[in-house]
C-alpha positions in Angstrom: 133.0 94.2 92.6 136.2 93.9 94.7 139.0 91.6 93.7 142.5 90.5 94.7 144.5 90.7 91.5 147.9 89.8 90.0 149.2 90.9 86.6 151.5 89.1 84.2 152.1 88.0 80.7 152.9 84.8 78.7 151.4 81.4 78.0 149.4 80.3 81.1 150.4 76.7 80.3 154.1 77.3 80.5 154.7 80.5 82.5 156.0 80.2 86.0 154.7 83.8 86.6 151.1 82.5 85.9 151.3 79.6 88.3 152.9 81.8 90.9 150.1 84.4 90.5 147.4 81.8 90.9 149.1 80.3 94.0 149.4 83.7 95.6 145.7 84.6 94.8 144.4 81.4 96.4 146.8 81.7 99.4 145.6 85.3 100.1 141.9 84.5 99.3 141.8 81.6 101.8 143.6 83.6 104.4 141.1 86.4 103.9 138.2 83.9 104.3 139.6 82.5 107.6 140.3 86.0 108.9 136.8 87.1 108.0 135.3 84.2 109.8 137.5 84.6 112.9 137.6 88.4 113.2 134.2 89.4 111.7 132.1 86.3 112.2 131.4 86.2 108.5 132.0 83.1 106.5 131.7 82.6 102.8 132.8 80.4 99.9 136.0 81.6 98.1 134.9 82.7 94.6 136.3 81.1 91.4 139.4 82.2 89.7 138.8 84.8 87.0 141.1 86.2 84.3 141.3 89.3 82.2 143.2 88.6 79.0 144.5 90.9 76.3 147.1 91.3 73.6 148.3 94.1 71.3 146.7 92.0 68.5 143.2 90.7 69.4 143.7 88.0 66.8 146.1 86.3 69.2 143.0 84.9 70.9 141.3 83.7 67.8 144.6 82.0 66.8 145.5 80.8 70.3 148.9 82.6 70.3 149.2 82.3 74.1 152.8 83.6 74.3 151.3 86.9 73.2 148.8 87.1 76.1 148.9 89.6 78.9 146.7 88.9 81.8 145.3 89.8 85.2 144.3 86.9 87.3 141.8 87.7 90.1 139.5 86.3 92.7 136.4 88.3 93.8 136.0 89.3 97.4 132.9 90.0 99.5 131.8 93.6 99.9 132.8 93.7 103.6 136.5 92.9 102.8 138.7 96.0 103.1 142.1 96.9 101.8 143.4 96.7 105.4 142.2 93.2 105.8 143.7 92.2 102.4 147.1 93.7 103.5 147.0 91.8 106.8 146.1 88.6 104.9 149.1 89.1 102.5 151.4 89.4 105.6 149.8 86.3 107.2 150.1 84.3 104.0 153.8 85.3 103.6 154.4 84.0 107.1 152.9 80.6 106.3 154.4 79.8 102.9 156.8 81.2 100.3 154.7 82.6 97.5 156.8 84.3 94.9 154.0 86.5 93.5 152.7 87.7 96.9 154.3 91.1 96.5 152.3 91.6 93.3 148.9 91.0 94.9 146.7 94.1 94.9 143.1 94.8 96.0 141.0 96.7 93.5 137.5 97.4 92.4 136.6 96.3 89.0 133.5 97.5 87.0 133.2 95.8 83.6 130.0 97.3 82.2 128.1 96.0 79.3 129.4 92.6 78.1 128.7 89.7 75.9 128.9 86.4 77.6 128.7 82.7 76.7 129.5 79.4 78.4 132.2 77.2 77.1 132.4 73.5 78.0 135.7 71.8 77.2 139.4 72.4 77.1 140.7 76.0 77.4 142.6 75.3 74.2 139.3 74.8 72.4 138.0 78.3 73.1 139.5 80.0 70.0 136.6 79.2 67.6 134.0 80.6 70.0 136.1 83.7 70.5 136.5 84.1 66.8 132.8 83.9 66.3 132.1 86.3 69.2 134.7 88.9 68.1 134.6 88.6 64.3 131.0 87.7 63.6 128.6 88.5 66.4 130.1 91.8 67.4 130.3 93.0 63.7 126.7 91.8 63.1 125.4 93.8 66.1 127.6 96.8 65.5 129.6 96.4 68.7 133.3 97.0 69.4 135.7 96.1 72.2 135.4 98.0 75.4 137.7 96.3 77.7 139.8 93.1 78.2 138.5 89.6 77.4 137.2 88.1 80.7 137.0 84.4 81.7 135.5 82.9 84.8 136.6 79.4 85.6 133.7 77.4 87.0 135.6 74.1 87.2 138.8 73.0 89.0 141.2 71.8 86.3 143.0 69.7 88.8 139.8 67.6 89.4 137.8 67.9 86.1 138.6 66.2 82.8 139.5 68.9 80.2 136.5 67.9 78.1 134.2 68.9 81.0 135.7 72.2 82.1 133.1 74.9 82.3 134.2 78.5 81.6 132.3 81.7 81.2 133.7 83.8 78.3 132.9 87.5 78.5 133.8 90.4 76.3 133.0 94.0 77.4 131.5 95.9 74.4 130.0 99.2 73.3 128.0 100.3 70.3 130.0 101.5 67.3 
């Protein structure tokens, strides 16, 4: 699948880089949507925000050591969106609003492969026990190992949804030992 992406590191709750990245991704994604509708006659719903998360120490997720996180935030784009259109959307978004992370936006294909997946309902801060189970117990029991970065898909808008009702897909790419 094709995505617009921005890389960064640090605690998403306190990092200005994180909020700048998210603002740039949404600014570009909505600009792409409107350009697609106007220029190509193809409308669509902007996909949810997704994130790839990693750390030199995978236990950082089990222990919620968010300052140790590295991340790639991303929003999936329809198949007909091209790198040229994304580039034009970045230029158009820059003309409308100052977005500090705009220069970091890139268009890239992402192929995750075989993954474990579960749905988490609740605060992002309450994901750690599920990740610990997934990483330390389930993967060991099924003789699986990591094969890529932890992946989250945010199905709820945290600005409009109480934290106890947030819905998130937690994914972990895996391979057999």
